[in-house]
C-alpha positions in Angstrom: -0.9 -97.1 -119.6 2.9 -95.7 -119.4 2.2 -94.1 -122.9 -0.8 -92.5 -121.5 1.0 -91.2 -118.3 3.8 -89.8 -120.5 1.3 -88.1 -122.7 -0.9 -86.5 -120.1 2.3 -85.2 -118.2 3.8 -83.9 -121.5 0.4 -81.9 -122.5 0.4 -80.5 -118.8 3.8 -79.5 -119.2 3.3 -78.0 -122.5 0.6 -75.9 -121.4 2.7 -74.3 -118.6 6.1 -74.2 -119.6 6.7 -74.8 -123.3 7.7 -71.8 -125.7 7.2 -72.1 -129.0 10.4 -70.3 -129.8 12.7 -72.7 -127.9 14.2 -75.6 -129.3 12.8 -78.9 -128.2 15.7 -79.5 -125.8 15.4 -76.5 -123.5 11.7 -77.0 -122.4 12.8 -80.1 -121.0 15.7 -78.5 -119.3 13.3 -75.4 -118.2 10.9 -78.0 -116.7 13.5 -79.6 -114.7 14.8 -76.6 -113.2 11.3 -75.2 -112.4 10.3 -78.3 -110.3 11.5 -77.0 -107.2 9.3 -74.1 -107.1 6.6 -76.5 -107.3 7.6 -79.4 -104.8 7.1 -77.4 -101.5 3.6 -76.7 -102.3 3.2 -80.5 -101.9 4.4 -80.7 -98.3 2.3 -81.9 -95.5 4.1 -81.9 -92.3 2.2 -78.7 -91.2 -0.8 -80.7 -90.9 -0.2 -81.7 -87.4 0.3 -78.2 -86.1 -3.0 -76.9 -86.9 -4.8 -80.0 -85.3 -6.6 -78.8 -82.1 -6.0 -80.2 -78.8 -8.2 -82.4 -77.2 -9.3 -82.0 -73.9 -11.7 -84.9 -73.2 -11.3 -88.6 -73.3 -13.3 -91.5 -72.3 -13.5 -93.2 -68.7 -11.8 -96.3 -70.2 -8.6 -94.3 -70.6 -8.2 -93.4 -67.2 -5.0 -94.4 -65.6 -3.0 -93.5 -62.5 -1.6 -90.0 -62.8 -4.5 -88.8 -65.2 -5.8 -85.3 -64.6 -9.2 -84.7 -64.9 -12.0 -82.0 -64.4 -15.0 -82.8 -62.2 -17.5 -80.2 -61.1 -15.1 -77.4 -62.3 -12.2 -78.6 -60.3 -8.8 -80.4 -61.3 -8.2 -83.6 -59.7 -5.5 -86.2 -60.1 -6.3 -90.1 -60.3 -4.4 -91.9 -57.7 -5.9 -95.5 -58.2 -8.3 -97.0 -60.8 -10.2 -100.3 -61.2 -12.0 -101.3 -64.6 -15.2 -103.4 -63.4 -17.2 -105.7 -65.5 -20.0 -107.1 -63.4 -21.8 -110.3 -64.5 -24.9 -108.4 -65.1 -25.3 -104.4 -65.5 -23.0 -102.1 -67.2 -19.1 -101.8 -66.8 -17.8 -99.0 -64.9 -14.4 -97.4 -63.4 -13.8 -97.0 -59.8 -11.2 -94.3 -59.0 -9.5 -92.8 -55.9 -8.7 -89.1 -56.7 -7.2 -86.2 -55.1 -8.3 -82.4 -55.4 -5.3 -80.2 -56.5 -6.7 -77.4 -54.8 -8.2 -78.5 -51.7 -6.0 -81.7 -51.2 -9.2 -83.5 -50.5 -9.2 -87.3 -51.6 -12.5 -89.2 -52.6 -13.6 -92.1 -54.5 -15.8 -91.7 -57.5 -17.5 -94.3 -59.9 -17.7 -93.5 -63.9 -19.9 -95.5 -66.2 -17.4 -97.0 -68.7 -17.1 -95.1 -71.7 -18.3 -91.9 -70.6 -16.6 -88.7 -71.8 -14.6 -87.0 -69.2 -13.1 -83.4 -69.2 -9.4 -83.6 -69.1 -7.8 -80.8 -66.9 -5.8 -78.5 -68.7 -2.7 -78.6 -66.3 0.7 -77.8 -67.4 4.2 -77.8 -65.5 7.0 -75.6 -65.5 10.5 -75.7 -63.5 11.2 -73.2 -61.1 14.1 -72.8 -58.7 13.2 -72.2 -55.0 15.5 -69.3 -54.0 14.7 -67.8 -50.7 11.9 -67.4 -47.9 10.6 -63.7 -47.7 8.9 -63.8 -44.4 5.7 -66.4 -44.7 6.1 -66.5 -48.3 8.4 -68.9 -50.7 9.9 -67.3 -53.6 10.2 -69.3 -56.8 12.2 -67.9 -60.0 12.1 -69.2 -63.7 15.9 -69.2 -64.5 15.2 -68.4 -68.1 13.1 -65.3 -67.7 13.9 -64.4 -64.1 10.1 -64.1 -63.3 9.4 -64.8 -59.7 6.4 -66.3 -58.3 5.5 -66.6 -54.6 3.5 -69.2 -52.6 2.1 -68.9 -49.0 3.2 -71.2 -46.3 -0.2 -72.7 -46.5 0.3 -73.6 -50.1 3.6 -75.2 -49.4 2.4 -77.3 -46.6 4.5 -80.0 -45.5 6.8 -80.0 -48.2 8.8 -77.3 -46.4 10.6 -80.3 -44.6 12.5 -81.2 -47.5 12.6 -77.8 -49.4 16.1 -76.2 -49.7 17.1 -73.2 -51.3 18.4 -73.5 -55.0 16.2 -76.8 -55.5 14.5 -77.0 -59.0 10.9 -77.8 -58.2 8.1 -78.6 -60.7 5.1 -75.9 -60.5 1.7 -76.9 -61.6 -0.6 -74.5 -63.2 -4.3 -74.9 -63.9 -6.3 -72.1 -65.8 -3.4 -69.8 -65.4 -3.2 -70.4 -61.5 -0.6 -72.2 -59.5 -2.4 -75.1 -57.9 0.5 -77.1 -56.6 4.2 -77.9 -57.1 6.4 -81.0 -56.6 9.9 -81.7 -55.2 12.4 -83.6 -56.7 11.9 -87.3 -55.9 15.3 -87.5 -54.3 16.6 -85.0 -52.3 20.1 -84.7 -50.7 20.3 -83.4 -47.2 22.9 -83.0 -44.5 22.7 -84.4 -41.0 23.1 -81.8 -38.3 21.9 -83.4 -35.3 22.2 -87.4 -34.3 23.5 -89.6 -31.9 27.0 -90.7 -32.7 27.4 -93.9 -34.2 28.8 -96.9 -32.6 31.6 -99.2 -33.4 30.7 -102.1 -35.5 27.2 -100.6 -36.4 25.9 -101.8 -39.7 23.0 -101.0 -42.3 21.0 -103.9 -41.0 21.7 -102.9 -37.3 18.6 -100.6 -36.6 17.9 -97.0 -37.2 17.8 -93.7 -35.2 16.3 -90.3 -35.7 18.6 -87.5 -37.3 17.9 -84.1 -37.8 18.7 -82.6 -41.1 19.6 -79.0 -42.3 15.9 -78.4 -43.5 14.8 -79.4 -39.7 13.1 -82.5 -40.8 13.7 -85.6 -38.9 14.6 -88.9 -40.8 15.3 -92.1 -39.4 18.7 -93.3 -40.7 21.0 -96.4 -40.0 23.1 -96.4 -37.0 26.5 -95.6 -38.9 25.3 -92.2 -40.0 27.0 -89.5 -38.3 26.6 -85.5 -37.9 28.0 -83.9 -41.1 27.0 -86.9 -43.3 25.0 -86.4 -46.5 22.2 -88.6 -47.2 19.7 -89.1 -49.9 15.9 -89.1 -49.0 12.9 -90.1 -50.9 10.6 -86.6 -50.5 7.4 -88.5 -51.2 7.7 -90.7 -48.1 10.5 -89.0 -46.0 12.4 -92.4 -46.0 16.1 -92.5 -46.0 17.5 -94.1 -49.4 21.5 -94.0 -48.9 24.5 -92.0 -48.3 25.2 -89.1 -50.9 
């Protein structure tokens, strides 16, 4: 078998590279030096780049955080449960939130059905300033500005500060939502003074921070202290 492979390679090489006028040693040298011009044609890494993006998946693939499109609107899955009853077909029970309206509903899907994935992508934008009733965010790489109305920002104003990097969500070229950093650093501007001997387990008191929000803090926190707050729950985490 090895002899046959050598014979086929020599035949193919002679038909392409051999020159009758050259000594027998040079065709081999010519064949060796010409190989790099052939090898790049055999590369395959570009194959993955031309694959189309898939925007549909099975209901069996649903998990918390999945973005799906139902009735022409984007939804985020908040909870899910795969159910296999003793009788009847399996199904997936979900609780999901509409990105645009903010409404939360419960919806059930038959197991294995195809669901459209919402084409949602995220970009980091910095909140730069407030212009009247509008909140201005800037892309620091292009300096392009986008504006959100107060109704679009909602309760997130409680922890939104100038210079804060936020995650803006787009769907079909439109802004549908934005997320604050999970942990935000805020400064206490008004709070009852702490008492001698107060500890972290000694209770809490309301404190007003520099964004205007009121956060329950330990008794030892004083005016001027910087604290870390969970923007999702509004709960005190620790001193900064």
